[in-house]
C-alpha positions as CSV (number, residue, x, y, z in Angstrom):
1,X,0.0,0.0,0.0
2,X,1.4,3.4,-1.0
3,X,2.2,5.8,1.9
4,X,-0.6,8.3,2.5
5,X,0.6,11.6,1.1
6,X,0.2,15.1,2.5
7,X,-2.5,17.2,0.9
8,X,-1.4,19.3,-2.1
9,X,-2.6,22.6,-0.5
10,X,-1.0,24.3,2.5
11,X,-3.9,26.1,4.0
12,X,-5.4,23.3,6.1
13,X,-5.7,24.2,9.8
14,X,-4.9,20.7,11.1
15,X,-2.4,17.9,10.5
16,X,-3.1,15.0,8.2
17,X,-1.8,11.8,9.9
18,X,-1.8,8.1,9.0
19,X,-4.2,6.1,11.1
20,X,-1.4,3.6,11.7
21,X,0.4,6.4,13.6
22,X,-2.5,7.0,16.0
23,X,-3.9,5.2,19.1
24,X,-7.6,4.9,19.6
25,X,-7.9,7.6,22.4
26,X,-7.1,10.2,19.7
27,X,-10.4,9.2,18.0
28,X,-12.5,9.0,21.1
29,X,-14.4,12.3,20.8
30,X,-14.8,11.9,17.1
31,X,-16.3,8.4,17.3
32,X,-18.7,9.6,20.1
33,X,-19.9,12.4,17.8
34,X,-20.3,10.0,14.9
35,X,-22.3,7.6,17.1
36,X,-24.6,10.4,18.2
37,X,-25.1,11.4,14.5
38,X,-26.1,7.9,13.4
39,X,-28.4,7.6,16.4
40,X,-30.0,11.0,15.7
41,X,-30.3,10.8,11.9
42,X,-31.0,7.1,11.4
43,X,-31.8,5.5,14.8
44,X,-28.7,3.2,14.2
45,X,-26.4,2.1,17.0
46,X,-22.9,2.9,15.6
47,X,-21.1,1.5,18.7
48,X,-20.2,-2.0,17.3
49,X,-18.6,-0.3,14.2
50,X,-16.8,2.2,16.5
51,X,-15.4,-0.7,18.6
52,X,-14.0,-2.3,15.5
53,X,-12.4,1.0,14.4
54,X,-10.8,1.3,17.9
55,X,-9.6,-2.3,17.8
56,X,-8.0,-2.1,14.4
57,X,-6.4,1.3,15.0
58,X,-4.8,0.0,18.2
59,X,-3.6,-3.0,16.2
60,X,-2.1,-0.6,13.6
61,X,-4.2,-2.6,11.1
62,X,-6.6,0.1,9.7
63,X,-5.5,1.9,6.5
64,X,-6.6,5.5,6.3
65,X,-5.9,9.0,7.6
66,X,-7.2,11.5,10.1
67,X,-7.3,15.3,10.6
68,X,-5.6,16.0,13.9
69,X,-6.0,19.2,15.8
70,X,-4.9,19.7,19.5
71,X,-4.1,16.1,19.9
72,X,-7.5,14.9,18.9
73,X,-9.0,13.8,15.5
74,X,-11.6,16.0,14.0
75,X,-12.2,13.8,11.0
76,X,-11.1,10.4,9.6
77,X,-11.5,8.0,6.8
78,X,-10.4,4.4,6.1
79,X,-10.6,1.9,3.4
80,X,-10.0,-1.8,2.7
81,X,-8.6,-3.3,-0.5
82,X,-9.2,-6.7,-2.2
83,X,-9.0,-8.0,-5.7
84,X,-8.0,-4.7,-7.4
85,X,-10.7,-2.7,-5.6
86,X,-10.7,-0.3,-2.7
87,X,-13.9,0.1,-0.6
88,X,-14.1,3.3,1.5
89,X,-15.4,2.1,4.8
90,X,-16.2,5.5,6.3
91,X,-15.5,9.2,6.2
92,X,-16.7,11.4,9.0
93,X,-15.8,14.9,10.1
94,X,-16.9,16.7,13.3
95,X,-19.2,19.7,12.8
96,X,-17.2,22.9,12.6
97,X,-16.5,25.8,10.2
98,X,-13.8,23.7,8.6
99,X,-16.0,20.7,8.1
100,X,-16.4,20.9,4.3
101,X,-12.7,21.7,3.8
102,X,-11.6,18.7,6.0
103,X,-13.9,16.4,4.1
104,X,-12.4,17.5,0.9
105,X,-8.9,17.1,2.2
106,X,-9.5,13.6,3.5
107,X,-11.0,12.6,0.1
108,X,-8.0,14.1,-1.7
109,X,-5.4,12.4,0.5
110,X,-7.1,9.0,0.4
111,X,-7.7,9.0,-3.4
112,X,-4.2,10.1,-4.0
113,X,-2.9,7.2,-2.0
114,X,-5.2,4.7,-3.7
115,X,-4.6,6.0,-7.2
116,X,-0.9,5.4,-6.7
117,X,-1.3,1.9,-5.3
118,X,-0.3,-0.8,-7.8
119,X,-3.2,-3.1,-8.7
120,X,-6.0,-0.8,-7.5
121,X,-8.3,0.0,-10.5
122,X,-11.6,0.7,-8.8
123,X,-12.7,2.7,-5.7
124,X,-16.2,2.5,-4.2
125,X,-17.8,4.4,-1.4
126,X,-21.3,5.1,0.0
127,X,-20.6,7.9,2.5
128,X,-23.8,8.5,4.4
129,X,-22.3,11.2,6.6
130,X,-20.7,13.2,3.7
131,X,-22.3,16.7,3.5
132,X,-23.6,18.0,0.2
133,X,-22.5,14.9,-1.7
134,X,-23.9,16.1,-5.1
135,X,-22.4,19.6,-5.2
136,X,-18.8,19.1,-4.4
137,X,-15.7,18.7,-6.5
138,X,-14.0,15.4,-6.1
139,X,-10.5,14.1,-7.0
140,X,-10.0,12.5,-10.4
141,X,-13.3,13.7,-11.8
142,X,-12.6,12.2,-15.3
143,X,-12.7,8.7,-13.7
144,X,-15.6,9.5,-11.4
145,X,-19.3,8.4,-11.4
146,X,-21.9,9.5,-8.9
147,X,-25.1,7.5,-8.2
148,X,-27.9,9.2,-6.2
149,X,-29.4,6.9,-3.5
150,X,-32.1,7.2,-0.9
151,X,-32.3,6.1,2.8
152,X,-35.9,4.9,3.4
153,X,-37.6,4.2,6.7
154,X,-41.0,2.8,7.6
155,X,-43.0,2.6,10.8
156,X,-44.0,-1.0,11.6
157,X,-47.2,-0.1,13.5
158,X,-49.4,-1.0,10.5
159,X,-47.5,-3.9,9.2
160,X,-50.2,-6.4,10.2
161,X,-52.5,-4.6,7.7
162,X,-50.4,-5.5,4.6
163,X,-52.2,-7.8,2.4
164,X,-50.8,-11.3,1.7
165,X,-49.5,-12.3,-1.7
166,X,-50.2,-16.0,-2.4
167,X,-47.9,-18.0,-4.7
168,X,-48.9,-21.5,-5.3
169,X,-45.5,-22.5,-6.9
170,X,-43.4,-20.7,-4.4
171,X,-42.5,-21.9,-0.9
172,X,-41.2,-19.2,1.5
173,X,-38.8,-20.6,4.0
174,X,-36.7,-19.3,6.9
175,X,-33.1,-18.4,6.0
176,X,-30.4,-21.0,6.6
177,X,-26.7,-20.8,5.9
178,X,-27.2,-23.9,3.7
179,X,-28.8,-21.5,1.2
180,X,-25.7,-19.2,1.1
181,X,-24.0,-20.5,-2.1
182,X,-27.3,-20.7,-4.1
183,X,-28.3,-17.3,-2.8
184,X,-25.0,-15.8,-4.1
185,X,-25.8,-17.3,-7.5
186,X,-29.3,-15.8,-7.4
187,X,-27.9,-12.4,-6.6
188,X,-25.4,-12.4,-9.5
189,X,-28.2,-13.4,-11.9
190,X,-30.6,-10.9,-10.5
191,X,-28.3,-7.9,-10.9
192,X,-27.2,-8.5,-14.5
193,X,-27.5,-5.1,-16.3
194,X,-28.9,-3.6,-13.0
195,X,-27.7,-0.1,-11.9
196,X,-26.7,-1.5,-8.5
197,X,-24.0,-3.7,-10.2
198,X,-22.4,-0.4,-11.4
199,X,-22.3,0.7,-7.7
200,X,-21.1,-2.6,-6.2
201,X,-19.2,-4.8,-8.5
202,X,-19.6,-7.8,-6.1
203,X,-23.0,-8.2,-7.7
204,X,-21.4,-9.2,-11.0
205,X,-20.3,-12.7,-10.1
206,X,-21.3,-15.5,-7.8
207,X,-17.9,-15.3,-6.1
208,X,-18.4,-11.5,-5.4
209,X,-21.9,-12.1,-4.2
210,X,-20.6,-14.7,-1.8
211,X,-18.3,-12.2,-0.3
212,X,-21.1,-9.7,-0.1
213,X,-23.3,-12.2,1.8
214,X,-20.4,-13.0,4.2
215,X,-20.0,-9.3,4.9
216,X,-23.6,-8.6,5.8
217,X,-24.0,-11.8,7.8
218,X,-20.8,-11.7,9.8
219,X,-19.9,-8.0,10.2
220,X,-21.8,-5.1,11.9
221,X,-21.6,-2.5,9.1
222,X,-25.3,-3.0,8.4
223,X,-26.2,-4.2,11.9
224,X,-26.3,-7.6,13.4
225,X,-27.7,-10.2,10.9
226,X,-31.1,-11.4,12.1
227,X,-32.0,-14.8,10.8
228,X,-35.6,-15.0,12.1
229,X,-36.6,-12.1,9.8
230,X,-34.7,-13.4,6.8
231,X,-36.4,-15.6,4.2
232,X,-35.9,-17.3,0.8
233,X,-38.5,-18.4,-1.7
234,X,-38.1,-21.8,-3.5
235,X,-39.8,-22.7,-6.7
236,X,-41.7,-25.9,-6.1
237,X,-41.1,-27.2,-9.6
238,X,-37.4,-26.5,-10.0
239,X,-36.5,-26.6,-6.2
240,X,-34.2,-23.6,-6.8
241,X,-34.2,-20.4,-4.9
242,X,-36.2,-17.7,-6.6
243,X,-35.9,-14.8,-4.2
244,X,-34.6,-13.7,-0.8
245,X,-35.0,-11.0,1.8
246,X,-32.3,-10.6,4.5
247,X,-32.7,-8.4,7.6
248,X,-30.5,-7.1,10.4
249,X,-30.9,-5.3,13.7
250,X,-29.2,-1.9,13.8
251,X,-30.3,-0.8,17.3
252,X,-32.9,-1.7,19.9
253,X,-36.2,-1.0,18.1
254,X,-34.7,-0.6,14.6
255,X,-34.2,-3.1,11.8
256,X,-32.7,-2.9,8.4
257,X,-33.3,-4.8,5.1
258,X,-29.9,-5.6,3.8
259,X,-30.9,-7.4,0.6
260,X,-34.1,-8.0,-1.3
261,X,-34.0,-9.6,-4.8
262,X,-36.0,-11.8,-7.0
263,X,-34.7,-13.9,-9.9
264,X,-35.4,-12.7,-13.5
265,X,-37.8,-15.6,-14.1
266,X,-40.0,-14.8,-11.1
267,X,-40.6,-11.1,-11.4
268,X,-44.0,-9.4,-11.7
269,X,-45.9,-11.8,-9.5
270,X,-45.5,-10.0,-6.2
271,X,-42.9,-12.3,-4.8
272,X,-40.6,-9.5,-3.7
273,X,-43.4,-7.8,-1.9
274,X,-44.3,-11.0,0.0
275,X,-40.8,-11.7,1.0
276,X,-40.5,-8.2,2.3
277,X,-43.8,-8.4,4.2
278,X,-42.6,-11.6,5.9
279,X,-39.5,-9.9,7.0
280,X,-41.4,-6.8,8.3
281,X,-43.8,-9.1,10.3
282,X,-40.9,-11.0,11.8
283,X,-39.1,-7.8,12.8
284,X,-42.3,-6.4,14.3
285,X,-42.7,-9.6,16.3
286,X,-39.2,-8.9,17.7
287,X,-40.5,-5.5,19.0
288,X,-38.8,-3.6,16.2
289,X,-40.8,-0.4,15.7
290,X,-39.1,0.9,12.5
291,X,-37.2,-0.5,9.6
292,X,-34.9,1.1,7.1
293,X,-33.4,0.2,3.7
294,X,-31.4,1.9,1.0
295,X,-32.3,2.1,-2.7
296,X,-30.8,3.6,-5.8
297,X,-32.9,6.6,-7.1
298,X,-33.0,5.1,-10.7
299,X,-34.5,1.8,-9.4
300,X,-38.0,3.1,-9.8
301,X,-39.8,-0.3,-9.6
302,X,-38.2,-0.9,-6.2
303,X,-39.1,2.6,-5.1
304,X,-42.8,2.1,-6.0
305,X,-42.9,-1.1,-4.1
306,X,-41.3,0.4,-1.0
307,X,-43.5,3.5,-1.0
308,X,-46.6,1.3,-1.3
309,X,-45.5,-0.6,1.7
310,X,-45.1,2.6,3.8
311,X,-41.4,3.5,3.4
312,X,-40.6,7.2,3.1
313,X,-37.3,8.9,2.1
314,X,-35.4,10.3,5.0
315,X,-32.1,11.3,3.3
316,X,-30.6,11.5,-0.2
317,X,-27.0,10.3,-0.3
318,X,-24.6,9.2,-3.0
319,X,-22.6,6.2,-4.1
320,X,-19.2,7.3,-5.4
321,X,-17.3,5.2,-7.9
322,X,-13.8,5.8,-9.5
323,X,-12.6,3.5,-12.2
324,X,-9.0,3.9,-13.4
325,X,-8.8,3.8,-17.2
326,X,-6.9,1.0,-18.8
327,X,-3.8,2.0,-20.6
């Protein structure tokens, strides 16, 4: 991994430091403010993610940088790399008059490092806490694509009133890890030509989808996976998985739909709606009072479904993608 460079401009009021040169106490106030922001804006418990940040910072195992002023970090970002791609895990800056400038500086330093790292050809990031994501200049604009997305939320008080969709050929079954390999194949089939495969290239292959499933099941970035509210549908004639809906718990009283997809041969019969309804009912039975999900703005069919089921947009955010041109 290339060393993280200094920013190209000299007017920044703080010092840019490599996360590997910090200990977690320097991030304490920053992580507390980020946890408060996630709780206030999304009803999410950020503490499990913050604990992982602290752990890997103290192990000198987190790659990224921070803005340091007065011995404490006022902003930070980190990323992970695999198979020629870098995924931006987070970028957060404390509220201050320098906030926008510090966000820009962190993006510049991070992208500069990644662009000079041999083998890295693609960078992805969905930065929920980045302010004004649609109106800012970004590094390497010629290689950059922005995808508007929405953070939706629904109150589960009326979930019992959602009508049932009956499917004589489809059996809806509780999630089991035994379905993981076949579910990965379903995801890769479902996202062929889909806008979301431009945002997350893991959707483009069964191997990538397998890694995606492992991430949402094993790690707390989208909450703690909740099997009792996760379902698959199986076609009775082919005995193959035709759809799935996976859920997690992101705080006490709040759930999140991490994945909902239906195979190309089973669309238009209300199967996605029924899978989602089952997940919402199971979350409500667990005393969850609200549930969230994210959706790409161009995915209009999904948006119509979610809004019919009571979801409302709470925030617009952006998925950022940089792809290095082949020479």
